[in-house]
mmCIF file of the N, C-alpha and C atoms, coordinates in Angstrom:
data_MODEL
# 
_entry.id   MODEL 
# 
loop_
_atom_site.group_PDB 
_atom_site.id 
_atom_site.type_symbol 
_atom_site.label_atom_id 
_atom_site.label_alt_id 
_atom_site.label_comp_id 
_atom_site.label_asym_id 
_atom_site.label_entity_id 
_atom_site.label_seq_id 
_atom_site.pdbx_PDB_ins_code 
_atom_site.Cartn_x 
_atom_site.Cartn_y 
_atom_site.Cartn_z 
_atom_site.occupancy 
_atom_site.B_iso_or_equiv 
_atom_site.pdbx_formal_charge 
_atom_site.auth_seq_id 
_atom_site.auth_comp_id 
_atom_site.auth_asym_id 
_atom_site.auth_atom_id 
_atom_site.pdbx_PDB_model_num 
ATOM 1   N N  . UNK A 1 1  ? 80.681 97.051  133.605 1.00 0.00 ? 1  UNK A N  1 
ATOM 2   C CA . UNK A 1 1  ? 80.276 95.730  133.147 1.00 0.00 ? 1  UNK A CA 1 
ATOM 3   C C  . UNK A 1 1  ? 78.810 95.503  133.488 1.00 0.00 ? 1  UNK A C  1 
ATOM 4   N N  . UNK A 1 2  ? 78.103 94.928  132.565 1.00 0.00 ? 2  UNK A N  1 
ATOM 5   C CA . UNK A 1 2  ? 76.688 94.667  132.793 1.00 0.00 ? 2  UNK A CA 1 
ATOM 6   C C  . UNK A 1 2  ? 76.513 93.298  133.434 1.00 0.00 ? 2  UNK A C  1 
ATOM 7   N N  . UNK A 1 3  ? 75.334 93.054  133.944 1.00 0.00 ? 3  UNK A N  1 
ATOM 8   C CA . UNK A 1 3  ? 75.073 91.784  134.591 1.00 0.00 ? 3  UNK A CA 1 
ATOM 9   C C  . UNK A 1 3  ? 74.071 90.935  133.801 1.00 0.00 ? 3  UNK A C  1 
ATOM 10  N N  . UNK A 1 4  ? 73.965 91.199  132.506 1.00 0.00 ? 4  UNK A N  1 
ATOM 11  C CA . UNK A 1 4  ? 73.081 90.419  131.660 1.00 0.00 ? 4  UNK A CA 1 
ATOM 12  C C  . UNK A 1 4  ? 73.755 89.113  131.247 1.00 0.00 ? 4  UNK A C  1 
ATOM 13  N N  . UNK A 1 5  ? 72.991 88.034  131.276 1.00 0.00 ? 5  UNK A N  1 
ATOM 14  C CA . UNK A 1 5  ? 73.522 86.776  130.774 1.00 0.00 ? 5  UNK A CA 1 
ATOM 15  C C  . UNK A 1 5  ? 73.404 86.773  129.251 1.00 0.00 ? 5  UNK A C  1 
ATOM 16  N N  . UNK A 1 6  ? 74.109 85.878  128.642 1.00 0.00 ? 6  UNK A N  1 
ATOM 17  C CA . UNK A 1 6  ? 74.066 85.778  127.175 1.00 0.00 ? 6  UNK A CA 1 
ATOM 18  C C  . UNK A 1 6  ? 72.644 85.509  126.667 1.00 0.00 ? 6  UNK A C  1 
ATOM 19  N N  . UNK A 1 7  ? 71.892 84.571  127.287 1.00 0.00 ? 7  UNK A N  1 
ATOM 20  C CA . UNK A 1 7  ? 70.500 84.364  126.831 1.00 0.00 ? 7  UNK A CA 1 
ATOM 21  C C  . UNK A 1 7  ? 69.617 85.599  127.002 1.00 0.00 ? 7  UNK A C  1 
ATOM 22  N N  . UNK A 1 8  ? 69.826 86.350  128.081 1.00 0.00 ? 8  UNK A N  1 
ATOM 23  C CA . UNK A 1 8  ? 69.047 87.566  128.273 1.00 0.00 ? 8  UNK A CA 1 
ATOM 24  C C  . UNK A 1 8  ? 69.337 88.585  127.180 1.00 0.00 ? 8  UNK A C  1 
ATOM 25  N N  . UNK A 1 9  ? 70.601 88.750  126.862 1.00 0.00 ? 9  UNK A N  1 
ATOM 26  C CA . UNK A 1 9  ? 70.997 89.694  125.820 1.00 0.00 ? 9  UNK A CA 1 
ATOM 27  C C  . UNK A 1 9  ? 70.421 89.275  124.473 1.00 0.00 ? 9  UNK A C  1 
ATOM 28  N N  . UNK A 1 10 ? 70.473 87.992  124.185 1.00 0.00 ? 10 UNK A N  1 
ATOM 29  C CA . UNK A 1 10 ? 69.906 87.500  122.924 1.00 0.00 ? 10 UNK A CA 1 
ATOM 30  C C  . UNK A 1 10 ? 68.413 87.782  122.841 1.00 0.00 ? 10 UNK A C  1 
ATOM 31  N N  . UNK A 1 11 ? 67.714 87.634  123.965 1.00 0.00 ? 11 UNK A N  1 
ATOM 32  C CA . UNK A 1 11 ? 66.283 87.900  123.997 1.00 0.00 ? 11 UNK A CA 1 
ATOM 33  C C  . UNK A 1 11 ? 65.988 89.378  123.749 1.00 0.00 ? 11 UNK A C  1 
ATOM 34  N N  . UNK A 1 12 ? 66.795 90.254  124.329 1.00 0.00 ? 12 UNK A N  1 
ATOM 35  C CA . UNK A 1 12 ? 66.615 91.694  124.110 1.00 0.00 ? 12 UNK A CA 1 
ATOM 36  C C  . UNK A 1 12 ? 66.862 92.043  122.644 1.00 0.00 ? 12 UNK A C  1 
ATOM 37  N N  . UNK A 1 13 ? 67.907 91.473  122.054 1.00 0.00 ? 13 UNK A N  1 
ATOM 38  C CA . UNK A 1 13 ? 68.201 91.713  120.635 1.00 0.00 ? 13 UNK A CA 1 
ATOM 39  C C  . UNK A 1 13 ? 67.053 91.193  119.775 1.00 0.00 ? 13 UNK A C  1 
ATOM 40  N N  . UNK A 1 14 ? 66.544 90.005  120.101 1.00 0.00 ? 14 UNK A N  1 
ATOM 41  C CA . UNK A 1 14 ? 65.417 89.432  119.354 1.00 0.00 ? 14 UNK A CA 1 
ATOM 42  C C  . UNK A 1 14 ? 64.180 90.324  119.469 1.00 0.00 ? 14 UNK A C  1 
ATOM 43  N N  . UNK A 1 15 ? 63.943 90.850  120.661 1.00 0.00 ? 15 UNK A N  1 
ATOM 44  C CA . UNK A 1 15 ? 62.802 91.744  120.858 1.00 0.00 ? 15 UNK A CA 1 
ATOM 45  C C  . UNK A 1 15 ? 62.919 92.980  119.969 1.00 0.00 ? 15 UNK A C  1 
ATOM 46  N N  . UNK A 1 16 ? 64.091 93.593  119.971 1.00 0.00 ? 16 UNK A N  1 
ATOM 47  C CA . UNK A 1 16 ? 64.302 94.782  119.142 1.00 0.00 ? 16 UNK A CA 1 
ATOM 48  C C  . UNK A 1 16 ? 64.111 94.446  117.662 1.00 0.00 ? 16 UNK A C  1 
ATOM 49  N N  . UNK A 1 17 ? 64.613 93.298  117.235 1.00 0.00 ? 17 UNK A N  1 
ATOM 50  C CA . UNK A 1 17 ? 64.443 92.854  115.848 1.00 0.00 ? 17 UNK A CA 1 
ATOM 51  C C  . UNK A 1 17 ? 62.954 92.659  115.541 1.00 0.00 ? 17 UNK A C  1 
ATOM 52  N N  . UNK A 1 18 ? 62.221 92.050  116.476 1.00 0.00 ? 18 UNK A N  1 
ATOM 53  C CA . UNK A 1 18 ? 60.787 91.812  116.290 1.00 0.00 ? 18 UNK A CA 1 
ATOM 54  C C  . UNK A 1 18 ? 60.007 93.119  116.167 1.00 0.00 ? 18 UNK A C  1 
ATOM 55  N N  . UNK A 1 19 ? 60.489 94.151  116.837 1.00 0.00 ? 19 UNK A N  1 
ATOM 56  C CA . UNK A 1 19 ? 59.842 95.466  116.782 1.00 0.00 ? 19 UNK A CA 1 
ATOM 57  C C  . UNK A 1 19 ? 60.222 96.237  115.524 1.00 0.00 ? 19 UNK A C  1 
ATOM 58  N N  . UNK A 1 20 ? 61.151 95.684  114.740 1.00 0.00 ? 20 UNK A N  1 
ATOM 59  C CA . UNK A 1 20 ? 61.551 96.350  113.507 1.00 0.00 ? 20 UNK A CA 1 
ATOM 60  C C  . UNK A 1 20 ? 62.692 97.342  113.674 1.00 0.00 ? 20 UNK A C  1 
ATOM 61  N N  . UNK A 1 21 ? 63.356 97.309  114.818 1.00 0.00 ? 21 UNK A N  1 
ATOM 62  C CA . UNK A 1 21 ? 64.488 98.208  115.041 1.00 0.00 ? 21 UNK A CA 1 
ATOM 63  C C  . UNK A 1 21 ? 65.638 97.799  114.132 1.00 0.00 ? 21 UNK A C  1 
ATOM 64  N N  . UNK A 1 22 ? 66.181 98.720  113.351 1.00 0.00 ? 22 UNK A N  1 
ATOM 65  C CA . UNK A 1 22 ? 67.324 98.387  112.501 1.00 0.00 ? 22 UNK A CA 1 
ATOM 66  C C  . UNK A 1 22 ? 68.530 97.944  113.342 1.00 0.00 ? 22 UNK A C  1 
ATOM 67  N N  . UNK A 1 23 ? 69.316 97.034  112.805 1.00 0.00 ? 23 UNK A N  1 
ATOM 68  C CA . UNK A 1 23 ? 70.481 96.514  113.521 1.00 0.00 ? 23 UNK A CA 1 
ATOM 69  C C  . UNK A 1 23 ? 71.436 97.626  113.930 1.00 0.00 ? 23 UNK A C  1 
ATOM 70  N N  . UNK A 1 24 ? 71.541 98.660  113.125 1.00 0.00 ? 24 UNK A N  1 
ATOM 71  C CA . UNK A 1 24 ? 72.452 99.767  113.432 1.00 0.00 ? 24 UNK A CA 1 
ATOM 72  C C  . UNK A 1 24 ? 71.993 100.568 114.653 1.00 0.00 ? 24 UNK A C  1 
ATOM 73  N N  . UNK A 1 25 ? 70.699 100.568 114.949 1.00 0.00 ? 25 UNK A N  1 
ATOM 74  C CA . UNK A 1 25 ? 70.164 101.320 116.086 1.00 0.00 ? 25 UNK A CA 1 
ATOM 75  C C  . UNK A 1 25 ? 70.093 100.489 117.362 1.00 0.00 ? 25 UNK A C  1 
ATOM 76  N N  . UNK A 1 26 ? 70.080 99.175  117.222 1.00 0.00 ? 26 UNK A N  1 
ATOM 77  C CA . UNK A 1 26 ? 69.887 98.296  118.373 1.00 0.00 ? 26 UNK A CA 1 
ATOM 78  C C  . UNK A 1 26 ? 70.949 98.464  119.454 1.00 0.00 ? 26 UNK A C  1 
ATOM 79  N N  . UNK A 1 27 ? 72.254 98.487  119.133 1.00 0.00 ? 27 UNK A N  1 
ATOM 80  C CA . UNK A 1 27 ? 73.235 98.668  120.207 1.00 0.00 ? 27 UNK A CA 1 
ATOM 81  C C  . UNK A 1 27 ? 73.072 99.991  120.962 1.00 0.00 ? 27 UNK A C  1 
ATOM 82  N N  . UNK A 1 28 ? 72.667 101.024 120.257 1.00 0.00 ? 28 UNK A N  1 
ATOM 83  C CA . UNK A 1 28 ? 72.457 102.323 120.898 1.00 0.00 ? 28 UNK A CA 1 
ATOM 84  C C  . UNK A 1 28 ? 71.288 102.260 121.875 1.00 0.00 ? 28 UNK A C  1 
ATOM 85  N N  . UNK A 1 29 ? 70.193 101.647 121.459 1.00 0.00 ? 29 UNK A N  1 
ATOM 86  C CA . UNK A 1 29 ? 69.020 101.534 122.326 1.00 0.00 ? 29 UNK A CA 1 
ATOM 87  C C  . UNK A 1 29 ? 69.323 100.686 123.553 1.00 0.00 ? 29 UNK A C  1 
ATOM 88  N N  . UNK A 1 30 ? 70.003 99.573  123.355 1.00 0.00 ? 30 UNK A N  1 
ATOM 89  C CA . UNK A 1 30 ? 70.353 98.704  124.477 1.00 0.00 ? 30 UNK A CA 1 
ATOM 90  C C  . UNK A 1 30 ? 71.348 99.416  125.386 1.00 0.00 ? 30 UNK A C  1 
ATOM 91  N N  . UNK A 1 31 ? 72.291 100.121 124.789 1.00 0.00 ? 31 UNK A N  1 
ATOM 92  C CA . UNK A 1 31 ? 73.300 100.840 125.550 1.00 0.00 ? 31 UNK A CA 1 
ATOM 93  C C  . UNK A 1 31 ? 72.736 101.930 126.447 1.00 0.00 ? 31 UNK A C  1 
ATOM 94  N N  . UNK A 1 32 ? 71.663 102.576 126.017 1.00 0.00 ? 32 UNK A N  1 
ATOM 95  C CA . UNK A 1 32 ? 71.046 103.626 126.832 1.00 0.00 ? 32 UNK A CA 1 
ATOM 96  C C  . UNK A 1 32 ? 70.475 103.066 128.125 1.00 0.00 ? 32 UNK A C  1 
ATOM 97  N N  . UNK A 1 33 ? 70.038 101.821 128.095 1.00 0.00 ? 33 UNK A N  1 
ATOM 98  C CA . UNK A 1 33 ? 69.419 101.204 129.270 1.00 0.00 ? 33 UNK A CA 1 
ATOM 99  C C  . UNK A 1 33 ? 70.433 100.444 130.119 1.00 0.00 ? 33 UNK A C  1 
ATOM 100 N N  . UNK A 1 34 ? 71.298 99.669  129.471 1.00 0.00 ? 34 UNK A N  1 
ATOM 101 C CA . UNK A 1 34 ? 72.177 98.750  130.195 1.00 0.00 ? 34 UNK A CA 1 
ATOM 102 C C  . UNK A 1 34 ? 73.647 99.156  130.213 1.00 0.00 ? 34 UNK A C  1 
ATOM 103 N N  . UNK A 1 35 ? 73.986 100.229 129.541 1.00 0.00 ? 35 UNK A N  1 
ATOM 104 C CA . UNK A 1 35 ? 75.378 100.687 129.501 1.00 0.00 ? 35 UNK A CA 1 
ATOM 105 C C  . UNK A 1 35 ? 75.944 100.576 128.103 1.00 0.00 ? 35 UNK A C  1 
ATOM 106 N N  . UNK A 1 36 ? 76.773 101.542 127.765 1.00 0.00 ? 36 UNK A N  1 
ATOM 107 C CA . UNK A 1 36 ? 77.293 101.652 126.396 1.00 0.00 ? 36 UNK A CA 1 
ATOM 108 C C  . UNK A 1 36 ? 78.059 100.430 125.909 1.00 0.00 ? 36 UNK A C  1 
ATOM 109 N N  . UNK A 1 37 ? 78.707 99.718  126.807 1.00 0.00 ? 37 UNK A N  1 
ATOM 110 C CA . UNK A 1 37 ? 79.538 98.582  126.394 1.00 0.00 ? 37 UNK A CA 1 
ATOM 111 C C  . UNK A 1 37 ? 78.814 97.247  126.483 1.00 0.00 ? 37 UNK A C  1 
ATOM 112 N N  . UNK A 1 38 ? 77.506 97.262  126.601 1.00 0.00 ? 38 UNK A N  1 
ATOM 113 C CA . UNK A 1 38 ? 76.743 96.021  126.747 1.00 0.00 ? 38 UNK A CA 1 
ATOM 114 C C  . UNK A 1 38 ? 76.816 95.154  125.505 1.00 0.00 ? 38 UNK A C  1 
ATOM 115 N N  . UNK A 1 39 ? 76.646 95.761  124.334 1.00 0.00 ? 39 UNK A N  1 
ATOM 116 C CA . UNK A 1 39 ? 76.624 94.984  123.096 1.00 0.00 ? 39 UNK A CA 1 
ATOM 117 C C  . UNK A 1 39 ? 77.222 95.818  121.973 1.00 0.00 ? 39 UNK A C  1 
ATOM 118 N N  . UNK A 1 40 ? 77.901 95.151  121.057 1.00 0.00 ? 40 UNK A N  1 
ATOM 119 C CA . UNK A 1 40 ? 78.493 95.839  119.917 1.00 0.00 ? 40 UNK A CA 1 
ATOM 120 C C  . UNK A 1 40 ? 77.605 95.680  118.691 1.00 0.00 ? 40 UNK A C  1 
ATOM 121 N N  . UNK A 1 41 ? 77.868 96.526  117.712 1.00 0.00 ? 41 UNK A N  1 
ATOM 122 C CA . UNK A 1 41 ? 77.137 96.450  116.447 1.00 0.00 ? 41 UNK A CA 1 
ATOM 123 C C  . UNK A 1 41 ? 77.346 95.074  115.794 1.00 0.00 ? 41 UNK A C  1 
ATOM 124 N N  . UNK A 1 42 ? 78.561 94.588  115.837 1.00 0.00 ? 42 UNK A N  1 
ATOM 125 C CA . UNK A 1 42 ? 78.880 93.301  115.225 1.00 0.00 ? 42 UNK A CA 1 
ATOM 126 C C  . UNK A 1 42 ? 78.114 92.154  115.879 1.00 0.00 ? 42 UNK A C  1 
ATOM 127 N N  . UNK A 1 43 ? 77.994 92.190  117.201 1.00 0.00 ? 43 UNK A N  1 
ATOM 128 C CA . UNK A 1 43 ? 77.249 91.154  117.913 1.00 0.00 ? 43 UNK A CA 1 
ATOM 129 C C  . UNK A 1 43 ? 75.790 91.144  117.479 1.00 0.00 ? 43 UNK A C  1 
ATOM 130 N N  . UNK A 1 44 ? 75.211 92.313  117.369 1.00 0.00 ? 44 UNK A N  1 
ATOM 131 C CA . UNK A 1 44 ? 73.805 92.406  116.939 1.00 0.00 ? 44 UNK A CA 1 
ATOM 132 C C  . UNK A 1 44 ? 73.641 91.859  115.531 1.00 0.00 ? 44 UNK A C  1 
ATOM 133 N N  . UNK A 1 45 ? 74.526 92.222  114.637 1.00 0.00 ? 45 UNK A N  1 
ATOM 134 C CA . UNK A 1 45 ? 74.407 91.771  113.249 1.00 0.00 ? 45 UNK A CA 1 
ATOM 135 C C  . UNK A 1 45 ? 74.610 90.264  113.099 1.00 0.00 ? 45 UNK A C  1 
ATOM 136 N N  . UNK A 1 46 ? 75.460 89.679  113.945 1.00 0.00 ? 46 UNK A N  1 
ATOM 137 C CA . UNK A 1 46 ? 75.650 88.218  113.898 1.00 0.00 ? 46 UNK A CA 1 
ATOM 138 C C  . UNK A 1 46 ? 74.418 87.510  114.395 1.00 0.00 ? 46 UNK A C  1 
# 
């Protein structure tokens, strides 16, 4: 289990979006740093 709060996770997703990272790649990139189960593809797309 990760220790990221919901606002922190949203900020990381927003950052990746701002950098032009495709939604399909975002969970993989976040997972490499914070753990595979940190965020799902569906969460990123929503």
